[in-house]
LUMKE-669227 format. One record per atom (N, C-alpha, C, O): residue number from 0; residue in one letter; atom name; x, y, z. Coordinates in Angstrom, 1 decimal, always signed. Example, Ala and Ser with C-alpha at 12.3 -4.5 7.8 and 13.67 -1.06 7.14 Angstrom:
# residues 2
     i   aa   at     east    north       up
     0    a    N    +13.2     -5.7     +7.8
     0    a   CA    +12.3     -4.5     +7.8
     0    a    C    +13.2     -3.3     +7.8
     0    a    O    +14.2     -3.3     +8.5
     1    s    N    +12.8     -2.2     +7.1
     1    s   CA    +13.7     -1.1     +7.1
     1    s    C    +12.9     +0.0     +7.9
     1    s    O    +13.4     +1.1     +8.0
END
This chain:
# residues 96
     i   aa   at     east    north       up
     0    m    N    -21.5    -14.9    +12.1
     0    m   CA    -20.7    -14.2    +11.0
     0    m    C    -19.3    -14.0    +11.1
     0    m    O    -18.9    -13.0    +10.6
     1    p    N    -18.3    -14.8    +11.6
     1    p   CA    -16.6    -14.7    +12.2
     1    p    C    -15.9    -12.8    +11.1
     1    p    O    -16.1    -12.4    +10.0
     2    i    N    -15.2    -12.3    +12.2
     2    i   CA    -15.0    -11.1    +11.8
     2    i    C    -13.7    -11.4    +10.7
     2    i    O    -13.1    -12.4    +11.1
     3    s    N    -13.1    -10.9     +9.6
     3    s   CA    -12.4    -10.7     +8.9
     3    s    C    -11.2    -10.4     +9.2
     3    s    O    -11.1    -10.0    +10.3
     4    l    N     -9.7    -10.5     +8.2
     4    l   CA     -8.7    -10.0     +9.5
     4    l    C     -9.1     -8.1     +8.8
     4    l    O     -9.0     -7.2     +9.5
     5    e    N     -9.5     -8.0     +7.4
     5    e   CA     -9.8     -6.8     +7.1
     5    e    C    -11.0     -5.7     +7.3
     5    e    O    -11.4     -4.8     +6.6
     6    e    N    -11.2     -6.3     +8.6
     6    e   CA    -12.4     -5.5     +9.0
     6    e    C    -11.7     -5.2     +9.9
     6    e    O    -11.8     -4.0    +10.1
     7    v    N    -10.7     -5.9    +11.0
     7    v   CA    -10.1     -5.5    +11.8
     7    v    C     -8.5     -4.8    +11.9
     7    v    O     -7.9     -4.6    +12.9
     8    r    N     -8.1     -4.6    +10.4
     8    r   CA     -7.8     -3.0    +10.4
     8    r    C     -8.0     -2.4     +9.8
     8    r    O     -7.3     -1.4     +9.7
     9    h    N     -9.8     -2.8     +8.7
     9    h   CA    -10.7     -1.3     +9.3
     9    h    C    -10.6     -0.9    +10.7
     9    h    O     -9.6     -0.3    +11.0
    10    v    N    -11.3     -1.2    +11.4
    10    v   CA    -11.3     -0.6    +12.7
    10    v    C    -10.3     +0.0    +12.9
    10    v    O    -10.3     +1.3    +12.9
    11    a    N     -9.2     -0.7    +13.0
    11    a   CA     -7.7     -0.4    +13.8
    11    a    C     -7.5     +0.8    +12.9
    11    a    O     -7.1     +1.8    +13.7
    12    k    N     -7.6     +1.1    +11.7
    12    k   CA     -7.5     +2.4    +10.9
    12    k    C     -8.2     +3.5    +11.4
    12    k    O     -7.6     +4.5    +11.5
    13    l    N     -9.6     +3.4    +11.9
    13    l   CA    -10.7     +3.8    +12.0
    13    l    C    -10.3     +4.7    +13.5
    13    l    O    -10.6     +5.9    +13.7
    14    a    N     -9.4     +3.7    +14.4
    14    a   CA     -9.5     +4.2    +15.6
    14    a    C     -8.0     +4.7    +15.8
    14    a    O     -7.5     +4.9    +16.9
    15    r    N     -7.3     +4.8    +14.4
    15    r   CA     -6.3     +5.5    +14.2
    15    r    C     -5.0     +4.3    +15.1
    15    r    O     -4.0     +4.9    +15.4
    16    l    N     -5.1     +3.1    +15.4
    16    l   CA     -4.5     +2.5    +15.7
    16    l    C     -3.1     +2.2    +14.5
    16    l    O     -3.0     +2.5    +13.4
    17    d    N     -2.3     +1.6    +15.2
    17    d   CA     -0.9     +1.3    +14.2
    17    d    C     -0.7     +0.2    +15.2
    17    d    O     -0.3     +0.2    +16.4
    18    l    N     -1.2     -0.9    +14.3
    18    l   CA     -1.4     -2.4    +14.8
    18    l    C     -0.3     -3.0    +14.2
    18    l    O     +0.1     -2.3    +13.3
    19    e    N     +0.6     -4.0    +14.3
    19    e   CA     +1.5     -5.0    +14.2
    19    e    C     +0.6     -5.8    +13.4
    19    e    O     -0.5     -5.3    +13.2
    20    e    N     +0.9     -7.0    +12.7
    20    e   CA     +0.2     -8.2    +12.2
    20    e    C     -0.1     -9.3    +12.9
    20    e    O     -1.1     -9.9    +12.8
    21    v    N     +0.7     -9.4    +13.6
    21    v   CA     +0.7    -10.2    +15.0
    21    v    C     -0.3     -9.5    +15.8
    21    v    O     -1.1    -10.3    +16.0
    22    e    N     -0.7     -8.2    +16.4
    22    e   CA     -1.9     -7.7    +16.9
    22    e    C     -3.3     -7.4    +16.3
    22    e    O     -4.3     -6.8    +16.6
    23    m    N     -2.7     -8.2    +14.8
    23    m   CA     -4.6     -7.7    +14.4
    23    m    C     -4.8     -8.7    +14.7
    23    m    O     -5.5     -8.7    +15.7
    24    l    N     -4.1    -10.6    +14.1
    24    l   CA     -4.5    -11.3    +14.4
    24    l    C     -4.9    -11.8    +15.5
    24    l    O     -5.7    -12.7    +15.4
    25    a    N     -4.7    -11.6    +16.4
    25    a   CA     -4.8    -11.7    +18.0
    25    a    C     -6.3    -11.0    +17.9
    25    a    O     -7.3    -11.6    +17.8
    26    f    N     -6.2     -9.7    +18.0
    26    f   CA     -7.5     -9.1    +18.3
    26    f    C     -8.4     -9.9    +16.9
    26    f    O     -9.5    -10.1    +17.3
    27    q    N     -8.3    -10.2    +15.8
    27    q   CA     -9.3    -10.8    +15.7
    27    q    C    -10.4    -12.2    +16.0
    27    q    O    -11.6    -12.5    +15.8
    28    g    N     -8.7    -12.8    +17.0
    28    g   CA     -9.0    -14.4    +17.3
    28    g    C    -10.2    -14.0    +18.2
    28    g    O    -11.3    -14.5    +18.2
    29    e    N     -9.7    -12.4    +19.5
    29    e   CA    -10.5    -12.2    +20.7
    29    e    C    -11.7    -11.7    +20.2
    29    e    O    -12.6    -12.2    +20.8
    30    l    N    -12.3    -10.7    +19.0
    30    l   CA    -13.3    -10.8    +18.5
    30    l    C    -14.7    -11.7    +17.7
    30    l    O    -15.9    -11.6    +17.3
    31    n    N    -13.8    -12.4    +17.9
    31    n   CA    -14.5    -13.7    +16.8
    31    n    C    -15.0    -15.1    +18.2
    31    n    O    -15.7    -16.0    +17.9
    32    a    N    -14.3    -14.8    +19.8
    32    a   CA    -14.6    -15.5    +20.3
    32    a    C    -15.2    -14.9    +21.2
    32    a    O    -15.9    -15.6    +21.9
    33    l    N    -15.3    -13.1    +21.4
    33    l   CA    -16.5    -12.6    +22.0
    33    l    C    -17.7    -12.6    +20.9
    33    l    O    -18.8    -12.2    +21.4
    34    l    N    -17.7    -12.9    +20.0
    34    l   CA    -18.9    -12.6    +18.9
    34    l    C    -19.4    -14.4    +19.2
    34    l    O    -20.6    -14.6    +19.0
    35    g    N    -18.8    -15.3    +19.7
    35    g   CA    -19.4    -16.5    +19.6
    35    g    C    -20.5    -16.9    +21.0
    35    g    O    -21.6    -17.5    +21.2
    36    h    N    -19.6    -16.1    +21.9
    36    h   CA    -20.4    -15.6    +23.4
    36    h    C    -21.3    -14.6    +23.2
    36    h    O    -21.4    -14.2    +24.4
    37    f    N    -22.1    -13.6    +22.4
    37    f   CA    -22.8    -13.2    +21.9
    37    f    C    -23.9    -14.2    +21.4
    37    f    O    -25.0    -14.2    +21.9
    38    s    N    -23.6    -14.9    +20.4
    38    s   CA    -24.2    -16.0    +19.9
    38    s    C    -24.8    -16.8    +20.7
    38    s    O    -25.9    -17.2    +20.4
    39    d    N    -23.9    -17.2    +21.9
    39    d   CA    -24.2    -18.3    +23.2
    39    d    C    -25.4    -17.7    +23.6
    39    d    O    -26.5    -18.3    +23.4
    40    i    N    -25.4    -16.2    +24.3
    40    i   CA    -26.3    -15.6    +25.3
    40    i    C    -27.8    -15.2    +23.7
    40    i    O    -28.9    -15.0    +24.0
    41    e    N    -27.5    -15.2    +22.6
    41    e   CA    -29.1    -15.5    +21.7
    41    e    C    -29.5    -16.1    +22.0
    41    e    O    -30.6    -15.8    +22.3
    42    c    N    -28.9    -17.4    +22.2
    42    c   CA    -29.9    -19.2    +22.4
    42    c    C    -30.7    -18.8    +23.6
    42    c    O    -31.7    -19.4    +23.7
    43    i    N    -30.4    -18.0    +24.5
    43    i   CA    -31.3    -18.7    +25.7
    43    i    C    -32.3    -17.7    +25.5
    43    i    O    -32.1    -16.5    +25.2
    44    d    N    -33.5    -18.6    +25.9
    44    d   CA    -35.1    -17.3    +26.2
    44    d    C    -35.4    -17.1    +27.2
    44    d    O    -35.4    -17.7    +28.3
    45    v    N    -35.5    -16.4    +27.0
    45    v   CA    -35.6    -15.3    +28.1
    45    v    C    -37.3    -14.3    +27.9
    45    v    O    -37.6    -13.3    +28.5
    46    g    N    -38.1    -15.0    +27.2
    46    g   CA    -39.3    -15.1    +27.7
    46    g    C    -40.3    -15.1    +27.9
    46    g    O    -41.4    -15.1    +27.3
    47    s    N    -39.8    -15.4    +29.6
    47    s   CA    -40.6    -15.6    +30.9
    47    s    C    -40.2    -14.8    +31.3
    47    s    O    -40.9    -14.2    +32.1
    48    v    N    -39.3    -14.4    +31.2
    48    v   CA    -38.6    -13.0    +32.5
    48    v    C    -39.1    -11.8    +32.0
    48    v    O    -39.2    -11.7    +30.7
    49    e    N    -39.6    -10.7    +32.9
    49    e   CA    -39.9     -9.4    +32.8
    49    e    C    -38.5     -8.8    +33.3
    49    e    O    -37.7     -8.8    +34.2
    50    p    N    -38.9     -8.1    +32.1
    50    p   CA    -37.8     -7.1    +31.7
    50    p    C    -37.7     -6.2    +33.3
    50    p    O    -38.6     -6.2    +34.2
    51    n    N    -36.4     -5.5    +33.1
    51    n   CA    -36.5     -4.3    +34.3
    51    n    C    -35.3     -3.7    +33.6
    51    n    O    -34.6     -3.9    +32.6
    52    a    N    -35.3     -2.5    +34.8
    52    a   CA    -34.5     -1.2    +34.3
    52    a    C    -33.3     -1.4    +35.0
    52    a    O    -32.1     -1.5    +34.6
    53    h    N    -33.8     -1.7    +36.5
    53    h   CA    -31.7     -1.9    +37.1
    53    h    C    -32.2     -3.5    +37.6
    53    h    O    -33.4     -4.0    +37.6
    54    v    N    -31.2     -3.9    +37.8
    54    v   CA    -30.9     -4.9    +38.3
    54    v    C    -31.8     -4.9    +40.0
    54    v    O    -32.7     -5.7    +40.4
    55    v    N    -31.2     -4.1    +40.6
    55    v   CA    -32.1     -4.1    +42.0
    55    v    C    -33.5     -2.9    +41.9
    55    v    O    -33.5     -2.0    +41.0
    56    q    N    -34.2     -3.2    +42.6
    56    q   CA    -35.4     -1.9    +42.5
    56    q    C    -34.7     -1.5    +43.4
    56    q    O    -33.9     -2.0    +44.2
    57    a    N    -35.4     +0.2    +42.9
    57    a   CA    -34.8     +1.7    +43.3
    57    a    C    -35.7     +2.1    +43.6
    57    a    O    -36.6     +1.8    +42.8
    58    y    N    -36.1     +3.1    +44.6
    58    y   CA    -36.6     +4.1    +45.2
    58    y    C    -35.9     +5.4    +45.6
    58    y    O    -34.7     +5.5    +46.0
    59    n    N    -36.8     +6.4    +45.3
    59    n   CA    -36.4     +7.6    +45.3
    59    n    C    -36.7     +8.0    +47.0
    59    n    O    -37.8     +8.0    +47.6
    60    v    N    -35.2     +8.3    +47.6
    60    v   CA    -35.1     +8.8    +49.1
    60    v    C    -35.5    +10.1    +49.1
    60    v    O    -34.9    +11.0    +48.5
    61    w    N    -37.1    +10.7    +50.2
    61    w   CA    -37.5    +12.0    +49.9
    61    w    C    -37.3    +12.4    +51.2
    61    w    O    -38.1    +12.2    +52.0
    62    d    N    -36.1    +13.1    +51.5
    62    d   CA    -36.1    +14.1    +53.0
    62    d    C    -37.0    +15.2    +53.3
    62    d    O    -36.9    +16.3    +52.8
    63    e    N    -37.7    +15.0    +54.0
    63    e   CA    -39.2    +16.5    +54.6
    63    e    C    -38.2    +18.0    +54.4
    63    e    O    -37.2    +18.4    +55.0
    64    d    N    -39.0    +18.6    +53.4
    64    d   CA    -38.5    +19.8    +52.7
    64    d    C    -38.9    +20.9    +53.8
    64    d    O    -39.9    +21.5    +53.6
    65    v    N    -38.0    +21.3    +55.1
    65    v   CA    -37.8    +21.9    +55.7
    65    v    C    -36.6    +22.9    +55.7
    65    v    O    -35.5    +22.6    +55.5
    66    a    N    -37.1    +24.7    +56.2
    66    a   CA    -36.7    +25.7    +55.9
    66    a    C    -36.0    +25.2    +57.9
    66    a    O    -36.5    +24.9    +59.0
    67    s    N    -34.9    +25.6    +57.5
    67    s   CA    -33.8    +25.8    +58.1
    67    s    C    -32.7    +26.7    +58.5
    67    s    O    -32.2    +27.4    +57.6
    68    e    N    -32.1    +26.8    +60.2
    68    e   CA    -31.6    +28.2    +59.8
    68    e    C    -30.1    +28.2    +59.1
    68    e    O    -29.2    +27.4    +59.6
    69    g    N    -29.7    +28.8    +58.1
    69    g   CA    -28.2    +28.4    +57.6
    69    g    C    -27.0    +29.2    +58.3
    69    g    O    -27.3    +29.7    +59.4
    70    l    N    -26.0    +29.2    +57.9
    70    l   CA    -24.3    +29.2    +58.2
    70    l    C    -25.0    +31.3    +58.5
    70    l    O    -26.2    +31.5    +58.1
    71    d    N    -24.7    +31.9    +58.8
    71    d   CA    -24.3    +32.8    +59.6
    71    d    C    -22.9    +33.5    +58.7
    71    d    O    -21.8    +33.0    +58.6
    72    r    N    -23.2    +34.6    +58.4
    72    r   CA    -21.9    +35.3    +57.5
    72    r    C    -20.2    +34.6    +58.2
    72    r    O    -19.5    +33.8    +57.6
    73    q    N    -20.1    +35.1    +59.3
    73    q   CA    -18.8    +35.2    +60.1
    73    q    C    -18.5    +33.6    +60.3
    73    q    O    -17.5    +33.5    +61.0
    74    r    N    -19.0    +32.4    +60.0
    74    r   CA    -19.5    +31.1    +60.1
    74    r    C    -18.6    +30.5    +58.9
    74    r    O    -17.8    +29.7    +59.0
    75    a    N    -19.1    +31.2    +57.7
    75    a   CA    -19.0    +31.0    +56.4
    75    a    C    -17.7    +31.4    +56.0
    75    a    O    -17.0    +30.8    +55.2
    76    l    N    -17.4    +32.7    +56.6
    76    l   CA    -15.8    +33.5    +56.3
    76    l    C    -14.8    +32.4    +57.3
    76    l    O    -13.6    +32.3    +56.8
    77    r    N    -15.0    +31.6    +58.3
    77    r   CA    -13.9    +31.2    +58.9
    77    r    C    -13.6    +29.8    +58.0
    77    r    O    -12.9    +28.9    +58.4
    78    s    N    -14.2    +29.9    +57.1
    78    s   CA    -13.3    +28.5    +56.1
    78    s    C    -12.7    +28.3    +55.3
    78    s    O    -12.2    +27.2    +54.8
    79    g    N    -12.6    +30.5    +54.8
    79    g   CA    -11.8    +30.8    +53.8
    79    g    C    -10.4    +31.5    +54.0
    79    g    O    -10.3    +32.3    +54.9
    80    s    N     -9.3    +31.0    +53.1
    80    s   CA     -8.4    +31.4    +53.4
    80    s    C     -8.1    +33.2    +53.4
    80    s    O     -7.1    +33.6    +54.0
    81    l    N     -9.0    +34.1    +52.7
    81    l   CA     -8.6    +35.5    +52.5
    81    l    C     -9.6    +36.0    +52.7
    81    l    O    -10.3    +35.8    +51.6
    82    t    N    -10.3    +36.6    +53.5
    82    t   CA    -11.5    +38.0    +53.3
    82    t    C    -10.9    +38.8    +53.4
    82    t    O     -9.8    +39.0    +53.7
    83    r    N    -12.1    +39.6    +52.9
    83    r   CA    -12.4    +41.1    +53.5
    83    r    C    -13.7    +41.7    +53.6
    83    r    O    -14.5    +41.5    +52.7
    84    a    N    -13.8    +42.3    +54.3
    84    a   CA    -15.3    +43.1    +54.4
    84    a    C    -16.5    +42.6    +54.2
    84    a    O    -17.5    +43.3    +53.9
    85    g    N    -16.4    +40.8    +54.5
    85    g   CA    -17.0    +40.4    +54.5
    85    g    C    -17.6    +39.3    +53.1
    85    g    O    -18.5    +38.6    +52.7
    86    f    N    -16.5    +39.8    +52.9
    86    f   CA    -16.2    +38.8    +51.7
    86    f    C    -15.7    +37.7    +51.2
    86    f    O    -16.8    +38.0    +50.7
    87    f    N    -15.2    +36.7    +50.8
    87    f   CA    -14.2    +35.4    +50.8
    87    f    C    -13.4    +36.0    +49.0
    87    f    O    -14.0    +36.2    +47.9
    88    l    N    -11.6    +36.1    +49.2
    88    l   CA    -11.3    +37.6    +48.0
    88    l    C    -10.3    +35.6    +47.6
    88    l    O     -9.7    +34.9    +48.4
    89    v    N    -10.6    +35.4    +46.1
    89    v   CA    -10.1    +34.4    +45.4
    89    v    C     -9.2    +34.5    +44.5
    89    v    O     -9.2    +35.7    +44.4
    90    p    N     -8.6    +34.2    +43.9
    90    p   CA     -7.4    +35.0    +43.0
    90    p    C     -7.7    +34.9    +41.6
    90    p    O     -8.2    +33.9    +41.0
    91    t    N     -7.3    +36.8    +40.9
    91    t   CA     -8.0    +36.9    +39.2
    91    t    C     -8.2    +35.6    +38.4
    91    t    O     -8.6    +34.7    +39.1
    92    i    N     -8.0    +35.4    +37.7
    92    i   CA     -8.2    +34.5    +36.6
    92    i    C     -8.3    +35.8    +35.5
    92    i    O     -7.3    +36.2    +34.9
    93    i    N     -9.3    +36.1    +35.3
    93    i   CA     -9.0    +37.3    +34.1
    93    i    C     -8.0    +38.9    +34.5
    93    i    O     -7.7    +39.6    +35.5
    94    e    N     -7.7    +38.9    +33.4
    94    e   CA     -6.6    +40.4    +33.3
    94    e    C     -7.0    +40.9    +32.2
    94    e    O     -7.0    +40.2    +31.2
    95    d    N     -7.3    +42.3    +32.2
    95    d   CA     -7.1    +43.3    +32.2
    95    d    C     -7.0    +43.4    +29.8
    95    d    O     -6.7    +44.4    +29.2
END
């Protein structure tokens, strides 16, 4: 079922697009061509194809959950541009 010019106008209005008549005619042709491709795809027999959630098989990769030593405070504070008394200083974003 082809898309009418009135339907293109309606969708353009919903999308708040200010299209000229030439643009609407172009969109109508493109949308009808797209619907033609969908009808071609609908004709393909996929009854023997097993459905997949992904194109390739996906596996979770898990690493061993082993506790390790983290950064000590001095090493962590070296990456900060402003520090004082063992803390990072950040700009105030909320004023009183």
